[in-house]
C-alpha positions in Angstrom: -20.1 11.4 25.4 -22.2 10.5 22.4 -22.2 6.9 23.4 -23.5 7.8 26.9 -26.3 10.0 25.4 -27.3 7.2 23.1 -27.5 4.6 25.9 -29.6 7.1 28.0 -32.0 7.6 25.1 -32.4 3.8 24.6 -33.1 3.4 28.3 -35.7 6.2 28.3 -37.5 4.6 25.3 -37.6 1.2 27.1 -39.2 2.8 30.2 -41.8 4.7 28.3 -42.7 1.6 26.3 -43.1 -0.4 29.5 -45.4 2.2 31.1 -47.6 2.8 28.1 -47.5 0.2 25.4 -49.9 2.1 23.2 -48.2 5.5 23.4 -45.9 6.2 20.5 -42.3 7.1 21.4 -41.3 10.7 20.8 -37.6 9.7 20.7 -36.4 8.9 17.2 -34.6 5.6 16.7 -30.9 6.1 16.3 -29.8 5.7 12.8 -26.8 3.6 11.6 -23.6 5.6 11.2 -22.7 6.4 7.6 -20.1 4.1 6.0 -16.5 5.3 6.2 -15.3 6.8 2.9 -11.8 7.1 1.6 -11.0 10.1 -0.5 -7.6 10.8 -2.0 -6.6 14.1 -0.3 -2.8 14.2 0.1 -1.4 16.6 2.7 -0.5 19.5 0.4 3.2 20.4 0.7 3.8 18.3 3.8 6.7 15.9 4.0 6.0 12.3 4.7 9.0 10.2 6.0 8.6 6.5 5.8 10.7 3.5 6.7 10.5 0.5 4.3 11.9 -3.0 5.0 11.8 -6.1 2.8 13.2 -9.6 3.4 13.6 -12.6 1.2 14.4 -16.1 2.3 14.0 -19.7 1.0 14.0 -23.2 2.3 17.4 -24.9 2.5 19.4 -21.7 2.7 20.5 -20.0 5.9 19.6 -16.5 6.7 17.8 -13.9 4.6 18.5 -11.1 2.2 17.2 -7.8 3.6 16.8 -4.3 2.3 16.0 -1.1 4.3 15.1 2.2 2.9 14.1 5.6 4.3 12.0 7.7 1.9 10.8 11.4 2.0 7.7 12.1 0.0 5.9 15.3 -0.9 2.6 15.9 -2.8 2.1 19.0 -4.9 -1.2 20.0 -6.6 -0.8 20.0 -10.4 -3.7 21.0 -12.6 -6.5 18.4 -11.9 -4.2 16.0 -10.2 -1.0 15.6 -8.0 2.7 15.3 -8.5 4.4 12.9 -6.1 8.1 13.5 -5.5 9.9 10.9 -3.5 13.6 10.7 -2.5 15.5 7.9 -0.9 17.6 9.4 1.9 19.0 6.1 3.3 19.5 2.7 1.8 21.0 -0.5 3.3 21.3 -4.0 2.0 22.4 -7.1 4.0 22.8 -10.8 3.3 22.7 -13.1 6.3 23.1 -10.1 8.5 26.3 -8.9 6.8 26.2 -5.5 4.9 26.5 -5.6 1.1 27.6 -2.7 -1.0 25.6 -2.3 -4.2 25.3 0.2 -6.9 21.5 0.0 -6.5 21.7 1.9 -3.2 23.8 4.6 -4.8 21.4 5.0 -7.7 18.3 5.2 -5.5 19.8 8.0 -3.4 20.8 10.1 -6.4 17.6 10.7 -8.3 14.1 11.7 -7.2 11.2 9.5 -8.3 8.4 11.8 -9.6 5.0 10.3 -10.3 1.9 12.0 -11.8 -1.4 11.0 -10.2 -5.0 11.9 -11.1 -7.1 13.8 -8.7 -8.6 10.5 -7.4 -5.2 8.9 -6.8 -5.2 6.9 -10.1 -1.6 6.3 -11.3 -0.9 8.3 -14.5 2.8 7.9 -15.1 6.4 8.4 -14.0 7.9 11.9 -14.9 11.3 11.7 -16.6 11.9 8.0 -15.9 15.2 8.3 -17.7 16.7 10.0 -14.7 17.4 6.6 -13.1 19.7 5.6 -16.0 21.4 8.9 -15.7 22.1 8.3 -12.0 23.4 4.8 -12.8 25.8 6.2 -15.4 27.1 8.8 -12.8 28.0 6.1 -10.2 29.0 3.1 -12.3 32.8 2.5 -12.3 34.4 2.7 -15.7 34.6 -0.6 -17.4 32.2 -2.4 -15.1 29.4 -4.4 -16.7 26.1 -2.9 -15.5 23.8 -4.3 -18.2 21.6 -6.0 -15.6 21.1 -2.7 -13.7 20.5 -0.9 -17.0 17.6 -3.3 -17.6 16.3 -2.8 -14.1 16.4 1.0 -14.3 15.3 1.3 -17.9 12.4 3.8 -18.3 9.8 1.2 -19.3 10.9 -1.1 -16.5 10.8 1.7 -13.9 7.4 2.8 -15.1 5.9 -0.7 -15.0 7.4 -1.5 -11.5 6.2 1.8 -10.0 2.7 1.5 -11.5 2.4 -2.1 -10.2 3.6 -1.1 -6.7 1.2 1.8 -6.5 -1.8 -0.3 -7.7 -1.0 -3.1 -5.2 -0.9 -0.6 -2.3 -3.7 1.9 -3.2 -5.5 0.9 -6.3 -9.3 0.5 -5.9 -9.3 1.8 -2.3 -10.1 5.5 -2.8 -13.3 7.2 -4.0 -15.7 4.7 -2.4 -17.6 4.1 0.8 -16.5 1.2 3.0 -18.6 -0.8 5.4 -17.0 -3.5 7.6 -16.6 -6.7 5.6 -16.5 -4.8 2.2 -13.7 -6.1 -0.1 -11.6 -5.0 -3.0 -9.1 -7.0 -5.2 -5.9 -6.3 -7.0 -3.2 -8.3 -8.8 0.4 -8.0 -7.5 3.7 -9.3 -8.5 7.0 -9.9 -6.8 10.3 -11.4 -8.2 11.3 -14.6 -6.4 13.5 -17.5 -7.3 14.4 -16.0 -10.7 10.8 -15.7 -11.8 7.8 -13.3 -11.4 5.3 -14.5 -8.8 1.8 -13.2 -9.6 -0.8 -13.2 -6.9 -4.4 -12.0 -6.3 -4.7 -9.9 -3.2 -8.0 -9.5 -1.3 -8.4 -6.5 0.9 -11.2 -6.5 3.5 -12.2 -3.4 5.6 -12.4 -4.4 9.2 -13.0 -1.0 11.0 -11.0 2.0 12.3 -8.3 2.6 14.9 -6.9 5.7 16.5 -3.2 6.2 15.7 -0.7 9.0 16.3 -1.5 10.2 12.9 -5.3 10.4 13.5 -8.1 7.9 12.8 -7.0 5.1 10.4 -9.1 2.7 8.4 -7.9 -0.9 8.8 -7.7 -3.5 5.9 -6.8 -7.1 6.3 -4.8 -8.6 3.4 -5.1 -12.1 2.1 -4.1 -13.9 -1.1 -6.7 -15.9 -3.1 -6.3 -18.9 -5.3 -7.1 -18.7 -9.0 -10.9 -18.0 -9.2 -13.3 -20.3 -10.8 -16.5 -19.6 -12.8 -18.3 -18.5 -9.7 -15.9 -15.6 -9.0 -17.4 -12.3 -8.1 -17.6 -9.5 -10.6 -15.0 -7.5 -8.6 -12.5 -10.3 -8.8 -13.0 -10.7 -12.5 -12.7 -6.9 -13.0 -9.4 -6.8 -11.1 -8.0 -9.6 -13.2 -9.2 -7.9 -16.4 -7.6 -4.6 -15.5 -4.3 -6.5 -14.9 -4.5 -8.1 -18.4 -5.9 -11.5 -17.2 -2.5 -12.8 -16.0 -1.8 -16.4 -15.0 -1.7 -16.5 -11.2 1.2 -18.4 -9.7 -0.3 -21.6 -8.0 0.1 -22.2 -4.3 0.8 -18.6 -3.2 -0.3 -17.7 0.3 -0.1 -14.3 2.0 -1.5 -12.4 4.9 -1.0 -8.9 6.2 -2.7 -5.6 7.3 -2.8 -2.0 6.0 -3.8 1.2 7.8 -4.7 4.3 5.9 -5.7 7.7 7.3 -9.4 8.3 7.0 -9.6 12.1 6.4 -6.6 12.5 4.1 -4.0 10.3 2.3 -1.9 9.1 5.2 -0.1 5.7 4.7 0.1 4.9 8.4 1.6 1.4 8.0 1.4 -1.8 5.9 2.7 -5.3 6.3 2.5 -8.3 3.9 4.1 -11.7 4.2 3.9 -13.9 1.1 5.0 -17.6 0.7 5.3 -19.4 -2.7 6.4 -22.9 -3.5 8.6 -22.8 -6.6 9.9 -26.2 -7.6 11.4 -27.8 -4.6 11.9 -24.6 -2.6 9.5 -22.5 -0.6 10.2 -18.8 -0.8 9.1 -16.2 1.7 8.9 -12.5 1.0 8.0 -10.0 3.8 7.5 -6.3 3.2 6.8 -3.6 5.8 6.3 0.2 5.6 5.8 2.6 8.5 5.0 6.3 8.5 7.7 7.8 10.8 6.7 11.5 10.6 4.3 13.9 8.9 5.9 17.3 8.8 4.1 20.5 7.8 6.0 22.8 5.4 6.6 25.4 8.1 8.0 22.7 10.5 10.4 21.5 7.8 11.8 25.1 7.5 
């Protein structure tokens, strides 16, 4: 209805101007809509159920290695910030389509990941990160060497991995106004081919879309090459905040992310990354999808 009214007013102004060029218009010119703004307002007490899928493959090898998780997340107000509590309710791992049993799945489903966030969504830290090692000790068979998993679930490793994932998904997006074409930058990492691949991700706001979870802001995702001397201040700031890491050469990626406009709703995100490491080309694809947003009374 607003669009129809605006069109009618524009037509009226044109007619008045044609009939009397010297008469000033009494109809004010329509102003530009205010830029969309992202504020970090999680749904207090509600339960967010997400499905997450990742796939890794490389040239010269048949098939892929795939992981699928279902997570349940709740946000609770805490002083001037938020406490995020996330549980993995289902975990599945396959190699070339065949199921693979791993202790990782058992550990993930046994302990809740709790993360403290500032009021604006800034990552603060993992609460009781040692819970992961306790879960590993509870499921590891007696006498089995689990030293690699102990390193993976060590408190400092869990803290660093969780921080990096949160920053790659949400860092620098909240607490600012967005106009179409506006961009932000963040450094991400992913383990591929026995090494850590480091990439610079550019996120560009392209507009909004209606979804089953309300209006969502849409960001296109794209990997950039190592910046030169002419790099923008935002790019240099992102690199500085990440400790000025050395970017892995030749990384390419593309994807899209949808975030709820009125409150923190991770509607969906997809990113496909390709990296040439030695003589092999590795491909990593990750997708997340919000399956349901359940109010506390609905959960009961």
